A tleap script that builds the chain and sets N, CA, C and O, in Angstrom:
source leaprc.protein.ff14SB
mol = sequence {
  NMET ALA TYR ASP GLU TYR LEU ALA GLU ARG
  ILE LYS VAL ILE LEU LYS GLU LYS HIE VAL
  VAL PHE GLU GLU LYS LYS MET MET GLY GLY
  LEU CYS TYR MET VAL ASP ASP LYS MET CYS
  LEU GLY ILE VAL LYS ASN ASN LEU MET ALA
  ARG ILE ASP PRO GLU ILE TYR GLN GLU ALA
  LEU GLN LYS LYS GLY CYS LYS GLU MET ASP
  PHE THR GLY ARG ALA MET LYS GLY TYR VAL
  PHE VAL GLU PRO GLU GLY VAL ASP MET GLU
  ASP ASP LEU ASN GLU TRP VAL GLN LEU CYS
  LEU ASP PHE ASN PRO LYS ALA LYS SER SER
  LYS LYS CLYS
}
set mol.1.N position { 43.130 181.548 -54.870 }
set mol.1.CA position { 42.466 181.268 -56.134 }
set mol.1.C position { 43.403 181.622 -57.286 }
set mol.1.O position { 43.724 182.793 -57.490 }
set mol.2.N position { 43.837 180.625 -58.028 }
set mol.2.CA position { 44.750 180.849 -59.148 }
set mol.2.C position { 43.991 181.275 -60.398 }
set mol.2.O position { 44.569 181.867 -61.309 }
set mol.3.N position { 42.690 180.972 -60.440 }
set mol.3.CA position { 41.873 181.337 -61.599 }
set mol.3.C position { 40.454 181.635 -61.114 }
set mol.3.O position { 40.075 181.268 -60.002 }
set mol.4.N position { 39.694 182.293 -61.950 }
set mol.4.CA position { 38.331 182.715 -61.621 }
set mol.4.C position { 37.405 181.492 -61.610 }
set mol.4.O position { 37.016 180.990 -62.665 }
set mol.5.N position { 37.063 181.027 -60.429 }
set mol.5.CA position { 36.248 179.826 -60.296 }
set mol.5.C position { 34.811 180.054 -60.771 }
set mol.5.O position { 34.166 179.122 -61.252 }
set mol.6.N position { 34.313 181.265 -60.645 }
set mol.6.CA position { 32.963 181.562 -61.135 }
set mol.6.C position { 32.934 181.467 -62.661 }
set mol.6.O position { 31.991 180.915 -63.229 }
set mol.7.N position { 33.958 182.000 -63.323 }
set mol.7.CA position { 34.045 181.885 -64.776 }
set mol.7.C position { 34.135 180.410 -65.175 }
set mol.7.O position { 33.523 179.991 -66.157 }
set mol.8.N position { 34.896 179.629 -64.414 }
set mol.8.CA position { 35.020 178.194 -64.690 }
set mol.8.C position { 33.654 177.518 -64.634 }
set mol.8.O position { 33.331 176.697 -65.492 }
set mol.9.N position { 32.864 177.856 -63.642 }
set mol.9.CA position { 31.535 177.255 -63.511 }
set mol.9.C position { 30.629 177.672 -64.674 }
set mol.9.O position { 29.866 176.855 -65.189 }
set mol.10.N position { 30.711 178.924 -65.082 }
set mol.10.CA position { 29.904 179.413 -66.211 }
set mol.10.C position { 30.268 178.676 -67.502 }
set mol.10.O position { 29.388 178.304 -68.279 }
set mol.11.N position { 31.556 178.469 -67.723 }
set mol.11.CA position { 32.007 177.749 -68.924 }
set mol.11.C position { 31.503 176.315 -68.887 }
set mol.11.O position { 31.017 175.794 -69.891 }
set mol.12.N position { 31.621 175.677 -67.720 }
set mol.12.CA position { 31.172 174.297 -67.571 }
set mol.12.C position { 29.679 174.166 -67.908 }
set mol.12.O position { 29.272 173.215 -68.576 }
set mol.13.N position { 28.881 175.109 -67.450 }
set mol.13.CA position { 27.443 175.091 -67.734 }
set mol.13.C position { 27.195 175.192 -69.240 }
set mol.13.O position { 26.375 174.453 -69.785 }
set mol.14.N position { 27.896 176.097 -69.908 }
set mol.14.CA position { 27.717 176.271 -71.363 }
set mol.14.C position { 28.104 174.992 -72.099 }
set mol.14.O position { 27.370 174.537 -72.977 }
set mol.15.N position { 29.247 174.409 -71.749 }
set mol.15.CA position { 29.687 173.182 -72.423 }
set mol.15.C position { 28.684 172.044 -72.220 }
set mol.15.O position { 28.405 171.282 -73.145 }
set mol.16.N position { 28.148 171.938 -71.007 }
set mol.16.CA position { 27.159 170.883 -70.737 }
set mol.16.C position { 25.869 171.148 -71.509 }
set mol.16.O position { 25.263 170.215 -72.035 }
set mol.17.N position { 25.442 172.411 -71.583 }
set mol.17.CA position { 24.233 172.746 -72.338 }
set mol.17.C position { 24.396 172.396 -73.820 }
set mol.17.O position { 23.429 172.030 -74.487 }
set mol.18.N position { 25.618 172.511 -74.324 }
set mol.18.CA position { 25.896 172.205 -75.730 }
set mol.18.C position { 26.212 170.717 -75.930 }
set mol.18.O position { 26.526 170.285 -77.039 }
set mol.19.N position { 26.126 169.947 -74.850 }
set mol.19.CA position { 26.389 168.501 -74.882 }
set mol.19.C position { 27.793 168.190 -75.394 }
set mol.19.O position { 27.996 167.251 -76.163 }
set mol.20.N position { 28.753 168.993 -74.955 }
set mol.20.CA position { 30.151 168.806 -75.339 }
set mol.20.C position { 30.835 167.920 -74.291 }
set mol.20.O position { 30.740 168.169 -73.090 }
set mol.21.N position { 31.515 166.899 -74.764 }
set mol.21.CA position { 32.321 166.060 -73.878 }
set mol.21.C position { 33.655 166.773 -73.694 }
set mol.21.O position { 34.348 167.068 -74.668 }
set mol.22.N position { 34.011 167.047 -72.442 }
set mol.22.CA position { 35.236 167.798 -72.169 }
set mol.22.C position { 35.905 167.259 -70.921 }
set mol.22.O position { 35.310 166.535 -70.123 }
set mol.23.N position { 37.165 167.640 -70.781 }
set mol.23.CA position { 37.942 167.295 -69.599 }
set mol.23.C position { 38.597 168.569 -69.091 }
set mol.23.O position { 39.122 169.362 -69.872 }
set mol.24.N position { 38.565 168.760 -67.785 }
set mol.24.CA position { 39.236 169.908 -67.180 }
set mol.24.C position { 40.636 169.490 -66.746 }
set mol.24.O position { 40.824 168.425 -66.158 }
set mol.25.N position { 41.619 170.346 -67.045 }
set mol.25.CA position { 42.992 170.083 -66.602 }
set mol.25.C position { 43.561 171.366 -66.020 }
set mol.25.O position { 43.434 172.443 -66.602 }
set mol.26.N position { 44.185 171.231 -64.866 }
set mol.26.CA position { 44.859 172.385 -64.283 }
set mol.26.C position { 46.217 172.496 -64.947 }
set mol.26.O position { 46.988 171.536 -64.966 }
set mol.27.N position { 46.511 173.674 -65.495 }
set mol.27.CA position { 47.801 173.907 -66.128 }
set mol.27.C position { 48.071 175.399 -66.242 }
set mol.27.O position { 47.142 176.205 -66.216 }
set mol.28.N position { 49.317 175.759 -66.366 }
set mol.28.CA position { 49.745 177.155 -66.534 }
set mol.28.C position { 49.185 178.041 -65.424 }
set mol.28.O position { 48.899 179.215 -65.660 }
set mol.29.N position { 49.026 177.505 -64.235 }
set mol.29.CA position { 48.483 178.288 -63.141 }
set mol.29.C position { 47.011 178.581 -63.311 }
set mol.29.O position { 46.460 179.431 -62.611 }
set mol.30.N position { 46.372 177.891 -64.230 }
set mol.30.CA position { 44.959 178.117 -64.485 }
set mol.30.C position { 44.249 176.812 -64.750 }
set mol.30.O position { 44.626 175.761 -64.232 }
set mol.31.N position { 43.216 176.895 -65.561 }
set mol.31.CA position { 42.399 175.738 -65.869 }
set mol.31.C position { 42.206 175.666 -67.371 }
set mol.31.O position { 41.978 176.685 -68.023 }
set mol.32.N position { 42.296 174.481 -67.912 }
set mol.32.CA position { 42.148 174.272 -69.346 }
set mol.32.C position { 41.012 173.292 -69.593 }
set mol.32.O position { 40.833 172.330 -68.846 }
set mol.33.N position { 40.251 173.544 -70.643 }
set mol.33.CA position { 39.188 172.637 -71.064 }
set mol.33.C position { 39.643 171.934 -72.333 }
set mol.33.O position { 39.902 172.568 -73.356 }
set mol.34.N position { 39.734 170.624 -72.247 }
set mol.34.CA position { 40.156 169.797 -73.372 }
set mol.34.C position { 38.908 169.214 -74.037 }
set mol.34.O position { 38.032 168.668 -73.365 }
set mol.35.N position { 38.840 169.336 -75.361 }
set mol.35.CA position { 37.758 168.755 -76.143 }
set mol.35.C position { 38.419 167.919 -77.233 }
set mol.35.O position { 39.260 168.426 -77.976 }
set mol.36.N position { 38.055 166.662 -77.336 }
set mol.36.CA position { 38.677 165.728 -78.284 }
set mol.36.C position { 40.194 165.670 -78.094 }
set mol.36.O position { 40.949 165.624 -79.065 }
set mol.37.N position { 40.624 165.673 -76.840 }
set mol.37.CA position { 42.049 165.615 -76.471 }
set mol.37.C position { 42.851 166.798 -76.988 }
set mol.37.O position { 44.064 166.692 -77.166 }
set mol.38.N position { 42.183 167.934 -77.233 }
set mol.38.CA position { 42.873 169.149 -77.684 }
set mol.38.C position { 42.479 170.309 -76.784 }
set mol.38.O position { 41.335 170.417 -76.342 }
set mol.39.N position { 43.469 171.188 -76.519 }
set mol.39.CA position { 43.161 172.380 -75.740 }
set mol.39.C position { 42.147 173.224 -76.520 }
set mol.39.O position { 42.391 173.603 -77.665 }
set mol.40.N position { 41.026 173.507 -75.892 }
set mol.40.CA position { 39.966 174.251 -76.566 }
set mol.40.C position { 39.860 175.671 -76.015 }
set mol.40.O position { 39.834 176.637 -76.779 }
set mol.41.N position { 39.800 175.796 -74.703 }
set mol.41.CA position { 39.748 177.098 -74.047 }
set mol.41.C position { 40.185 176.913 -72.614 }
set mol.41.O position { 40.368 175.787 -72.152 }
set mol.42.N position { 40.353 178.013 -71.912 }
set mol.42.CA position { 40.793 177.911 -70.537 }
set mol.42.C position { 40.664 179.222 -69.807 }
set mol.42.O position { 40.111 180.195 -70.318 }
set mol.43.N position { 41.193 179.223 -68.592 }
set mol.43.CA position { 41.163 180.409 -67.747 }
set mol.43.C position { 42.550 180.590 -67.155 }
set mol.43.O position { 43.125 179.653 -66.602 }
set mol.44.N position { 43.082 181.791 -67.273 }
set mol.44.CA position { 44.334 182.153 -66.631 }
set mol.44.C position { 44.032 183.385 -65.794 }
set mol.44.O position { 43.695 184.443 -66.327 }
set mol.45.N position { 44.155 183.241 -64.479 }
set mol.45.CA position { 43.755 184.275 -63.514 }
set mol.45.C position { 42.278 184.584 -63.717 }
set mol.45.O position { 41.433 183.726 -63.462 }
set mol.46.N position { 41.947 185.796 -64.172 }
set mol.46.CA position { 40.529 186.112 -64.389 }
set mol.46.C position { 40.218 186.315 -65.863 }
set mol.46.O position { 39.168 186.856 -66.211 }
set mol.47.N position { 41.126 185.881 -66.731 }
set mol.47.CA position { 40.934 186.019 -68.177 }
set mol.47.C position { 40.552 184.695 -68.819 }
set mol.47.O position { 41.054 183.636 -68.444 }
set mol.48.N position { 39.653 184.776 -69.794 }
set mol.48.CA position { 39.363 183.628 -70.629 }
set mol.48.C position { 40.507 183.484 -71.625 }
set mol.48.O position { 40.924 184.463 -72.243 }
set mol.49.N position { 41.011 182.269 -71.782 }
set mol.49.CA position { 41.998 181.985 -72.818 }
set mol.49.C position { 41.246 181.245 -73.910 }
set mol.49.O position { 40.722 180.155 -73.678 }
set mol.50.N position { 41.190 181.829 -75.097 }
set mol.50.CA position { 40.411 181.240 -76.185 }
set mol.50.C position { 41.332 180.806 -77.320 }
set mol.50.O position { 42.180 181.573 -77.776 }
set mol.51.N position { 41.152 179.568 -77.766 }
set mol.51.CA position { 41.877 179.052 -78.936 }
set mol.51.C position { 40.907 179.146 -80.111 }
set mol.51.O position { 39.936 178.395 -80.202 }
set mol.52.N position { 41.198 180.085 -81.001 }
set mol.52.CA position { 40.274 180.386 -82.097 }
set mol.52.C position { 40.957 180.183 -83.444 }
set mol.52.O position { 42.176 180.029 -83.524 }
set mol.53.N position { 40.168 180.186 -84.474 }
set mol.53.CA position { 40.681 180.035 -85.829 }
set mol.53.C position { 41.612 181.205 -86.156 }
set mol.53.O position { 41.199 182.360 -86.045 }
set mol.54.N position { 42.847 180.937 -86.551 }
set mol.54.CA position { 43.771 182.014 -86.900 }
set mol.54.C position { 43.222 182.932 -87.996 }
set mol.54.O position { 43.637 184.086 -88.103 }
set mol.55.N position { 42.295 182.425 -88.806 }
set mol.55.CA position { 41.720 183.252 -89.876 }
set mol.55.C position { 40.836 184.369 -89.335 }
set mol.55.O position { 40.612 185.357 -90.035 }
set mol.56.N position { 40.323 184.241 -88.100 }
set mol.56.CA position { 39.495 185.306 -87.519 }
set mol.56.C position { 40.220 186.035 -86.395 }
set mol.56.O position { 39.620 186.824 -85.666 }
set mol.57.N position { 41.517 185.763 -86.260 }
set mol.57.CA position { 42.325 186.316 -85.175 }
set mol.57.C position { 42.267 187.846 -85.126 }
set mol.57.O position { 41.961 188.420 -84.081 }
set mol.58.N position { 42.558 188.499 -86.241 }
set mol.58.CA position { 42.577 189.966 -86.259 }
set mol.58.C position { 41.198 190.545 -85.959 }
set mol.58.O position { 41.077 191.542 -85.247 }
set mol.59.N position { 40.171 189.920 -86.500 }
set mol.59.CA position { 38.792 190.362 -86.233 }
set mol.59.C position { 38.453 190.210 -84.750 }
set mol.59.O position { 37.818 191.084 -84.160 }
set mol.60.N position { 38.878 189.104 -84.157 }
set mol.60.CA position { 38.603 188.843 -82.742 }
set mol.60.C position { 39.260 189.879 -81.843 }
set mol.60.O position { 38.700 190.258 -80.815 }
set mol.61.N position { 40.452 190.338 -82.229 }
set mol.61.CA position { 41.157 191.329 -81.412 }
set mol.61.C position { 40.399 192.650 -81.309 }
set mol.61.O position { 40.701 193.466 -80.439 }
set mol.62.N position { 39.425 192.870 -82.180 }
set mol.62.CA position { 38.621 194.094 -82.146 }
set mol.62.C position { 37.472 193.997 -81.141 }
set mol.62.O position { 36.847 195.008 -80.822 }
set mol.63.N position { 37.189 192.799 -80.642 }
set mol.63.CA position { 36.083 192.611 -79.707 }
set mol.63.C position { 36.451 193.143 -78.319 }
set mol.63.O position { 37.623 193.198 -77.945 }
set mol.64.N position { 35.435 193.524 -77.582 }
set mol.64.CA position { 35.614 194.090 -76.244 }
set mol.64.C position { 36.397 193.137 -75.344 }
set mol.64.O position { 36.045 191.965 -75.214 }
set mol.65.N position { 37.457 193.648 -74.727 }
set mol.65.CA position { 38.228 192.890 -73.760 }
set mol.65.C position { 39.232 191.912 -74.339 }
set mol.65.O position { 39.953 191.257 -73.586 }
set mol.66.N position { 39.299 191.795 -75.665 }
set mol.66.CA position { 40.174 190.815 -76.292 }
set mol.66.C position { 41.569 191.393 -76.509 }
set mol.66.O position { 41.721 192.537 -76.938 }
set mol.67.N position { 42.583 190.587 -76.206 }
set mol.67.CA position { 43.972 191.006 -76.432 }
set mol.67.C position { 44.810 189.801 -76.819 }
set mol.67.O position { 44.417 188.654 -76.607 }
set mol.68.N position { 45.953 190.079 -77.379 }
set mol.68.CA position { 46.857 189.002 -77.780 }
set mol.68.C position { 47.297 188.192 -76.563 }
set mol.68.O position { 47.487 188.734 -75.475 }
set mol.69.N position { 47.451 186.905 -76.764 }
set mol.69.CA position { 48.002 186.048 -75.715 }
set mol.69.C position { 49.513 186.061 -75.890 }
set mol.69.O position { 50.035 185.653 -76.927 }
set mol.70.N position { 50.196 186.528 -74.874 }
set mol.70.CA position { 51.631 186.744 -74.973 }
set mol.70.C position { 52.303 186.243 -73.705 }
set mol.70.O position { 52.315 186.943 -72.692 }
set mol.71.N position { 52.862 185.041 -73.750 }
set mol.71.CA position { 53.594 184.492 -72.604 }
set mol.71.C position { 55.087 184.710 -72.751 }
set mol.71.O position { 55.804 184.787 -71.752 }
set mol.72.N position { 55.564 184.809 -73.978 }
set mol.72.CA position { 57.002 184.755 -74.224 }
set mol.72.C position { 57.569 186.019 -74.847 }
set mol.72.O position { 58.727 186.032 -75.265 }
set mol.73.N position { 56.773 187.088 -74.920 }
set mol.73.CA position { 57.230 188.288 -75.604 }
set mol.73.C position { 56.796 188.294 -77.061 }
set mol.73.O position { 57.052 189.253 -77.788 }
set mol.74.N position { 56.141 187.224 -77.484 }
set mol.74.CA position { 55.646 187.123 -78.850 }
set mol.74.C position { 54.218 186.584 -78.806 }
set mol.74.O position { 53.936 185.606 -78.114 }
set mol.75.N position { 53.329 187.226 -79.544 }
set mol.75.CA position { 51.923 186.803 -79.548 }
set mol.75.C position { 51.786 185.405 -80.117 }
set mol.75.O position { 52.481 185.036 -81.064 }
set mol.76.N position { 50.890 184.635 -79.538 }
set mol.76.CA position { 50.616 183.276 -80.021 }
set mol.76.C position { 49.397 183.351 -80.933 }
set mol.76.O position { 48.271 183.517 -80.464 }
set mol.77.N position { 49.626 183.229 -82.217 }
set mol.77.CA position { 48.546 183.341 -83.202 }
set mol.77.C position { 47.521 182.225 -82.984 }
set mol.77.O position { 47.871 181.054 -82.837 }
set mol.78.N position { 46.271 182.617 -82.969 }
set mol.78.CA position { 45.204 181.655 -82.746 }
set mol.78.C position { 44.783 181.540 -81.291 }
set mol.78.O position { 43.799 180.869 -80.979 }
set mol.79.N position { 45.517 182.185 -80.404 }
set mol.79.CA position { 45.163 182.208 -78.984 }
set mol.79.C position { 44.987 183.656 -78.560 }
set mol.79.O position { 45.800 184.514 -78.904 }
set mol.80.N position { 43.923 183.926 -77.812 }
set mol.80.CA position { 43.697 185.271 -77.288 }
set mol.80.C position { 43.279 185.177 -75.827 }
set mol.80.O position { 42.781 184.149 -75.368 }
set mol.81.N position { 43.491 186.264 -75.118 }
set mol.81.CA position { 42.932 186.436 -73.784 }
set mol.81.C position { 41.736 187.351 -73.918 }
set mol.81.O position { 41.764 188.311 -74.687 }
set mol.82.N position { 40.686 187.058 -73.175 }
set mol.82.CA position { 39.527 187.937 -73.113 }
set mol.82.C position { 39.367 188.341 -71.652 }
set mol.82.O position { 39.121 187.504 -70.784 }
set mol.83.N position { 39.512 189.635 -71.399 }
set mol.83.CA position { 39.415 190.159 -70.048 }
set mol.83.C position { 37.962 190.094 -69.572 }
set mol.83.O position { 37.049 189.954 -70.385 }
set mol.84.N position { 37.744 190.194 -68.254 }
set mol.84.CA position { 36.401 190.025 -67.702 }
set mol.84.C position { 35.301 190.859 -68.377 }
set mol.84.O position { 34.186 190.368 -68.550 }
set mol.85.N position { 35.592 192.096 -68.758 }
set mol.85.CA position { 34.530 192.907 -69.386 }
set mol.85.C position { 34.072 192.334 -70.722 }
set mol.85.O position { 32.994 192.681 -71.204 }
set mol.86.N position { 34.874 191.464 -71.323 }
set mol.86.CA position { 34.503 190.843 -72.588 }
set mol.86.C position { 33.658 189.590 -72.445 }
set mol.86.O position { 33.120 189.083 -73.429 }
set mol.87.N position { 33.540 189.085 -71.208 }
set mol.87.CA position { 32.750 187.867 -70.981 }
set mol.87.C position { 31.768 188.010 -69.818 }
set mol.87.O position { 31.210 187.019 -69.348 }
set mol.88.N position { 31.562 189.237 -69.360 }
set mol.88.CA position { 30.617 189.457 -68.255 }
set mol.88.C position { 29.201 189.044 -68.618 }
set mol.88.O position { 28.491 188.461 -67.798 }
set mol.89.N position { 28.791 189.342 -69.833 }
set mol.89.CA position { 27.439 189.002 -70.277 }
set mol.89.C position { 27.433 187.555 -70.785 }
set mol.89.O position { 28.377 187.121 -71.445 }
set mol.90.N position { 26.373 186.821 -70.474 }
set mol.90.CA position { 26.292 185.419 -70.882 }
set mol.90.C position { 26.396 185.247 -72.391 }
set mol.90.O position { 27.048 184.320 -72.870 }
set mol.91.N position { 25.749 186.147 -73.148 }
set mol.91.CA position { 25.808 186.043 -74.613 }
set mol.91.C position { 27.238 186.180 -75.118 }
set mol.91.O position { 27.636 185.483 -76.051 }
set mol.92.N position { 28.015 187.074 -74.507 }
set mol.92.CA position { 29.409 187.269 -74.920 }
set mol.92.C position { 30.243 186.024 -74.611 }
set mol.92.O position { 31.016 185.563 -75.452 }
set mol.93.N position { 30.084 185.486 -73.406 }
set mol.93.CA position { 30.834 184.275 -73.051 }
set mol.93.C position { 30.436 183.127 -73.968 }
set mol.93.O position { 31.289 182.377 -74.443 }
set mol.94.N position { 29.149 182.994 -74.212 }
set mol.94.CA position { 28.661 181.935 -75.086 }
set mol.94.C position { 29.274 182.054 -76.485 }
set mol.94.O position { 29.642 181.050 -77.095 }
set mol.95.N position { 29.378 183.281 -76.985 }
set mol.95.CA position { 29.971 183.504 -78.309 }
set mol.95.C position { 31.438 183.069 -78.336 }
set mol.95.O position { 31.873 182.429 -79.294 }
set mol.96.N position { 32.196 183.407 -77.305 }
set mol.96.CA position { 33.612 183.011 -77.255 }
set mol.96.C position { 33.751 181.497 -77.167 }
set mol.96.O position { 34.585 180.904 -77.852 }
set mol.97.N position { 32.937 180.875 -76.326 }
set mol.97.CA position { 32.990 179.412 -76.210 }
set mol.97.C position { 32.682 178.779 -77.569 }
set mol.97.O position { 33.339 177.818 -77.969 }
set mol.98.N position { 31.695 179.311 -78.270 }
set mol.98.CA position { 31.332 178.753 -79.573 }
set mol.98.C position { 32.456 178.932 -80.588 }
set mol.98.O position { 32.704 178.032 -81.391 }
set mol.99.N position { 33.142 180.080 -80.568 }
set mol.99.CA position { 34.281 180.281 -81.473 }
set mol.99.C position { 35.354 179.219 -81.222 }
set mol.99.O position { 35.947 178.694 -82.164 }
set mol.100.N position { 35.594 178.913 -79.961 }
set mol.100.CA position { 36.582 177.885 -79.615 }
set mol.100.C position { 36.122 176.509 -80.088 }
set mol.100.O position { 36.913 175.744 -80.641 }
set mol.101.N position { 34.858 176.198 -79.874 }
set mol.101.CA position { 34.327 174.900 -80.302 }
set mol.101.C position { 34.324 174.778 -81.820 }
set mol.101.O position { 34.562 173.695 -82.354 }
set mol.102.N position { 34.056 175.882 -82.520 }
set mol.102.CA position { 34.056 175.856 -83.982 }
set mol.102.C position { 35.442 175.535 -84.531 }
set mol.102.O position { 35.569 174.840 -85.539 }
set mol.103.N position { 36.479 176.043 -83.867 }
set mol.103.CA position { 37.839 175.807 -84.355 }
set mol.103.C position { 38.375 174.438 -83.929 }
set mol.103.O position { 39.245 173.885 -84.601 }
set mol.104.N position { 37.875 173.893 -82.840 }
set mol.104.CA position { 38.436 172.665 -82.274 }
set mol.104.C position { 38.618 171.527 -83.275 }
set mol.104.O position { 39.667 170.882 -83.252 }
set mol.105.N position { 37.650 171.243 -84.155 }
set mol.105.CA position { 37.868 170.138 -85.103 }
set mol.105.C position { 39.053 170.373 -86.043 }
set mol.105.O position { 39.656 169.414 -86.526 }
set mol.106.N position { 39.393 171.641 -86.307 }
set mol.106.CA position { 40.518 171.961 -87.202 }
set mol.106.C position { 41.846 172.060 -86.458 }
set mol.106.O position { 42.909 172.014 -87.077 }
set mol.107.N position { 41.790 172.195 -85.139 }
set mol.107.CA position { 43.004 172.386 -84.333 }
set mol.107.C position { 43.845 171.125 -84.315 }
set mol.107.O position { 43.323 170.009 -84.328 }
set mol.108.N position { 45.143 171.318 -84.285 }
set mol.108.CA position { 46.055 170.189 -84.204 }
set mol.108.C position { 46.184 169.755 -82.756 }
set mol.108.O position { 46.249 170.585 -81.849 }
set mol.109.N position { 46.218 168.466 -82.551 }
set mol.109.CA position { 46.400 167.919 -81.234 }
set mol.109.C position { 47.886 167.940 -80.879 }
set mol.109.O position { 48.742 167.720 -81.736 }
set mol.110.N position { 48.180 168.207 -79.609 }
set mol.110.CA position { 49.595 168.136 -79.220 }
set mol.110.C position { 49.986 166.673 -79.155 }
set mol.110.O position { 49.176 165.810 -78.817 }
set mol.111.N position { 51.219 166.415 -79.479 }
set mol.111.CA position { 51.699 165.040 -79.534 }
set mol.111.C position { 51.790 164.446 -78.146 }
set mol.111.O position { 52.242 165.100 -77.206 }
set mol.112.N position { 51.362 163.212 -78.023 }
set mol.112.CA position { 51.441 162.496 -76.738 }
set mol.112.C position { 52.878 162.056 -76.504 }
set mol.112.O position { 53.576 161.638 -77.427 }
set mol.113.N position { 53.302 162.161 -75.251 }
set mol.113.CA position { 54.661 161.747 -74.906 }
set mol.113.C position { 54.676 160.330 -74.411 }
set mol.113.O position { 55.737 159.805 -74.072 }
savepdb mol mol.pdb
quit
């Protein structure tokens, strides 16, 4: 298991309940949820990867289980990892998913090759 499949199922249920059209893509050794052809959120190992508004980035880092997303030795602003204790409760996971969905319309799409 490269990523937490139970967390993936929980996210899928929330997105469907919110009537969000999404696509799942396997990437970075995990799973990514694309909304409007943009990376919205994902799972890397057992952590939620959340793409949030950079304006609430510092505030988000204060939430339980939240930490900077750091693949290259430098934090990626607007992206955070949320460890399992931060998304164990349904309300907490729902809040993170909503933060990602709220930012998605403002997020830049990656260029198609």
